[in-house]
C-alpha positions in Angstrom: 88.8 -2.6 13.1 90.9 -4.8 11.3 92.7 -3.2 7.9 91.8 -6.4 5.8 89.9 -5.7 2.9 86.4 -7.9 3.1 87.1 -9.2 6.6 85.3 -12.3 7.5 83.5 -13.4 10.8 80.5 -15.2 12.3 77.1 -13.6 12.7 77.5 -14.9 16.5 77.1 -18.5 16.8 78.5 -21.9 16.0 77.5 -25.3 16.7 77.4 -26.5 19.9 79.0 -30.0 20.5 76.3 -33.0 21.1 78.0 -33.7 24.1 77.5 -30.4 25.5 74.1 -29.8 24.8 71.0 -32.0 23.3 70.8 -30.7 19.7 67.9 -33.0 18.5 65.6 -31.1 21.1 67.6 -27.6 20.6 66.1 -28.0 16.9 62.9 -29.6 17.7 61.5 -26.3 19.2 61.7 -22.7 19.1 64.3 -21.0 20.8 63.8 -20.4 24.4 62.9 -17.4 26.0 62.9 -18.7 29.4 65.8 -21.1 30.6 65.8 -24.2 29.2 68.4 -26.3 31.4 67.1 -29.3 30.6 69.1 -29.0 27.0 72.3 -29.6 28.6 73.6 -32.8 28.7 76.7 -32.0 31.0 75.8 -31.9 34.8 75.7 -28.8 36.4 78.4 -28.6 38.6 80.7 -29.3 35.2 78.8 -27.2 33.0 81.3 -23.8 33.1 84.0 -26.2 32.4 82.4 -28.2 29.5 81.1 -24.6 28.1 85.0 -23.4 28.4 86.1 -26.5 26.4 83.6 -26.1 23.9 84.3 -22.7 23.5 88.0 -23.4 22.7 86.8 -25.7 19.9 84.9 -23.0 18.1 87.8 -20.4 18.6 90.0 -23.2 17.0 87.7 -23.8 14.3 87.0 -20.2 13.5 90.9 -19.9 13.2 91.5 -22.8 11.5 89.0 -21.6 8.7 90.8 -18.3 8.5 88.3 -15.8 10.1 89.5 -12.7 11.0 87.2 -11.7 13.7 86.5 -14.5 16.0 83.4 -14.7 18.5 82.5 -17.4 21.3 80.2 -19.4 19.4 77.7 -18.6 22.1 78.5 -22.1 23.5 77.3 -20.8 26.9 73.7 -20.2 25.8 70.4 -21.8 25.4 69.3 -18.9 22.9 70.9 -16.0 22.0 68.6 -14.1 24.3 67.5 -15.9 27.3 70.7 -16.2 29.4 70.7 -12.2 29.3 67.0 -11.5 29.7 66.5 -14.1 32.7 69.6 -12.4 34.4 67.9 -9.1 35.2 65.9 -7.7 38.3 62.3 -7.2 37.5 61.6 -10.7 36.0 59.9 -13.3 37.7 61.4 -16.6 36.2 59.3 -18.9 38.3 56.1 -17.9 36.7 56.7 -17.2 33.3 54.4 -15.2 30.9 53.3 -15.8 27.4 54.3 -14.0 24.1 53.6 -14.8 20.4 57.2 -15.5 18.4 57.7 -14.0 15.1 55.9 -17.4 13.7 53.0 -16.8 15.5 53.2 -19.5 18.2 52.8 -18.5 21.8 56.3 -19.1 23.8 56.9 -19.2 27.7 58.8 -15.7 28.0 59.8 -13.7 31.0 57.4 -12.0 33.0 58.1 -8.6 34.0 56.7 -7.8 37.5 59.0 -4.9 38.2 61.5 -2.2 37.1 64.2 -4.0 34.8 67.5 -3.3 35.8 71.1 -5.4 35.5 71.4 -6.9 38.5 75.3 -8.0 37.8 77.4 -8.4 34.6 76.5 -11.5 32.7 78.8 -11.9 29.7 82.0 -10.4 30.9 83.9 -13.6 31.8 82.7 -15.2 28.1 84.6 -12.0 26.7 87.8 -12.4 29.0 87.9 -16.0 28.4 87.8 -15.6 24.5 90.6 -12.5 24.9 92.6 -15.2 26.3 92.3 -17.8 24.0 92.9 -15.9 20.6 94.9 -12.9 19.4 92.6 -11.9 16.6 89.9 -9.3 16.8 86.9 -10.6 18.9 83.3 -9.7 18.7 80.6 -10.9 21.4 77.0 -10.5 21.3 74.1 -9.4 23.5 70.3 -9.3 23.1 68.8 -5.8 22.1 66.4 -4.1 24.1 63.3 -3.9 21.7 63.6 -7.5 20.9 64.0 -8.6 24.7 60.7 -6.2 25.2 58.9 -8.3 22.4 59.8 -11.4 24.2 58.4 -10.8 27.5 54.9 -10.6 28.9 54.8 -6.7 30.5 53.0 -6.9 33.7 54.3 -3.7 35.3 55.3 -0.8 32.8 52.7 1.4 31.1 53.7 0.6 27.8 56.2 -1.5 26.2 58.2 1.7 24.9 59.0 2.4 28.5 59.7 -1.2 29.0 62.0 -1.2 26.0 64.1 1.6 27.4 64.9 0.2 30.8 66.0 -3.1 28.9 67.9 -0.5 27.1 69.7 1.1 30.2 70.6 -2.9 31.2 72.1 -3.3 27.8 74.1 -0.1 28.1 75.5 -1.3 31.6 76.3 -4.9 29.8 78.1 -3.1 26.7 80.2 -1.1 29.1 81.6 -3.9 30.8 81.9 -5.8 27.7 84.5 -3.4 26.2 86.3 -3.3 30.1 86.7 -6.7 29.5 88.5 -6.6 25.9 85.9 -7.1 23.3 86.9 -5.6 20.3 83.3 -5.5 19.0 79.7 -5.7 20.7 76.8 -6.6 18.6 73.7 -6.0 19.8 70.9 -8.8 18.3 67.8 -7.1 17.3 65.9 -9.6 15.0 62.3 -8.2 16.2 62.9 -4.9 14.4 62.6 -6.8 11.1 59.4 -9.0 12.8 57.6 -6.2 14.4 58.5 -3.1 11.9 55.4 -0.9 13.1 56.7 -1.2 16.9 60.1 -0.7 15.7 59.3 2.4 14.1 57.6 3.7 17.2 60.8 3.3 19.6 63.1 0.7 18.2 65.7 3.0 17.2 65.1 5.1 20.4 65.8 2.1 22.4 69.0 0.8 20.5 70.4 4.3 20.9 69.8 4.5 24.4 71.7 1.0 24.6 74.4 2.8 23.1 74.4 6.1 24.9 77.8 7.1 26.0 79.7 4.0 24.0 82.9 4.6 22.2 83.8 1.0 21.1 82.8 -0.4 18.1 79.1 -1.4 18.1 77.2 -3.9 15.5 73.6 -4.5 15.0 71.9 -7.5 14.3 68.9 -7.8 12.1 67.5 -10.8 10.1 64.5 -12.7 9.1 64.5 -15.7 11.6 66.3 -19.0 11.9 66.5 -20.8 8.7 66.0 -24.0 10.4 63.0 -22.5 11.7 61.7 -19.8 9.5 62.2 -21.3 5.8 60.6 -18.4 3.7 62.5 -15.4 3.2 61.2 -12.4 1.8 63.5 -10.6 -0.7 63.7 -7.3 1.5 63.2 -6.0 4.8 60.5 -4.6 6.3 62.8 -2.5 8.6 66.3 -1.7 7.4 66.8 1.8 6.1 65.6 3.5 9.3 68.7 2.3 10.9 70.6 4.7 8.9 69.5 7.2 12.0 70.7 5.0 14.8 74.3 5.4 16.7 75.5 1.8 15.6 78.7 1.4 13.5 77.8 -1.9 11.9 74.5 -3.5 10.4 74.5 -7.4 10.2 72.2 -8.4 7.3 71.3 -11.6 5.4 71.3 -11.7 1.6 72.1 -15.5 0.7 69.0 -17.4 1.4 66.6 -14.4 0.7 68.6 -13.3 -2.4 68.3 -10.1 -0.7 68.0 -7.1 -3.1 71.1 -5.4 -2.2 70.2 -1.8 -3.5 69.2 -1.3 0.0 72.5 -0.9 1.1 72.5 2.4 -0.9 70.2 3.7 2.0 72.6 2.9 4.5 75.3 5.0 3.4 77.8 5.5 6.7 77.6 2.3 8.3 79.9 -0.9 7.7 77.3 -3.7 6.4 78.1 -7.1 8.1 77.1 -9.3 4.7 75.3 -12.8 5.2 76.3 -14.9 2.1 76.1 -18.3 3.4 72.5 -19.9 3.1 72.1 -21.9 6.3 69.0 -23.5 5.3 70.9 -25.6 2.6 73.6 -27.8 4.1 75.5 -28.2 0.8 78.5 -26.7 1.1 78.9 -23.4 -1.2 81.7 -23.2 -3.5 84.0 -20.3 -3.0 83.0 -18.8 -6.4 79.2 -19.1 -5.3 80.3 -17.1 -2.3 82.2 -14.6 -4.3 79.2 -14.3 -6.8 77.3 -13.4 -3.6 79.9 -10.7 -2.4 80.0 -9.2 -6.0 76.5 -8.4 -6.1 76.7 -6.1 -3.0 79.5 -4.3 -4.3 77.7 -2.1 -7.0 75.7 -0.5 -4.0 78.4 -0.3 -1.3 82.3 0.5 -0.9 83.9 -3.0 -0.2 86.0 -1.0 2.3 82.6 -0.8 4.4 81.8 -4.8 4.2 82.5 -7.3 6.2 81.7 -10.9 5.0 79.4 -13.4 7.2 77.1 -16.0 7.0 73.4 -15.6 7.0 72.4 -16.2 10.8 71.6 -19.4 12.6 75.1 -21.4 12.2 74.1 -23.2 15.8 71.7 -25.6 14.1 74.3 -27.2 11.2 76.0 -30.3 11.8 79.6 -29.0 12.8 81.5 -30.3 9.6 79.0 -28.5 7.7 79.4 -25.3 9.4 83.4 -26.0 8.9 83.1 -26.4 5.6 80.9 -23.3 5.0 83.4 -21.2 7.0 86.2 -22.1 4.8 84.5 -21.7 1.7 83.4 -17.9 3.0 86.9 -17.1 3.4 88.3 -18.7 0.1 85.2 -16.5 -1.4 86.3 -13.5 -0.1 89.6 -13.7 -0.8 88.6 -14.4 -4.6 87.1 -10.7 -4.4 89.7 -9.0 -2.5 92.0 -10.3 -5.1 90.1 -8.8 -7.9 89.6 -5.7 -6.2 93.4 -5.5 -5.9 93.7 -6.0 -9.6 91.5 -2.9 -10.6 93.4 -0.6 -8.0 
């Protein structure tokens, strides 16, 4: 892990270029759970090359802003989850099912008709490309097993818990390959732990721990209130968060900016590093570094700063690129303000 106090990172995504994806269509719909190839503006035979070029843009933007931990910006994805979820055996991608999303709307989703198995590695080339193009620490994200089980129609398993554990086995295989490909941090995205807390208490931690079984590299888990672009109202507390103190994950990514989260909850997570969301992605106004610093300071009475990574709330992909770049710079400068203050007290 980087030795910088209050290191900075994205949650995962960065705005995809308009020449790569139809951003108006992307923003005008709920995140796709099945494939949505109609969103891409580039012909299929050129898409890999275009996505590589877009990934280089995302890498260089993060480096220019001064981020310590670099992601691939999720340039190759139509959503955070569908690329992996639709690459698995046991899924009928030609005849989707239906499930309710976190806002209560019905969405086409993968229909599970057989045993979930990982057919092949999905994101290892993403990591290899990222590793080859930056000398900073790198993080890659993969959808979590509990969330994928909520984003599927179960036509095979006796119950969702059994299905989630097979999703977890597939994620575990992927995580092993991602570390082997050069990842420093692998993050599991589990927004539905917050959206479905009752089910999460039944088998959510078990599924996450199965996904991390035997994993020795640095792992993170992202839990959130939904994309600011889509879910505008935020509670000021999580419905499922302290429960994660029991799971194997080493870092937990939470949102505090838009929700004005009561950060005393961090006292209930005494061991994990917290990826602290301090950038509001609903408001396109670029924060001042002092605003960012104030959001970081708000958490510090409840957590040792040595266990804090500074990040945005989630969903940066929906911002205009210039706004995203400005917010990243403000985040880096705000973290530097607090870092200097802490050094002065030492």
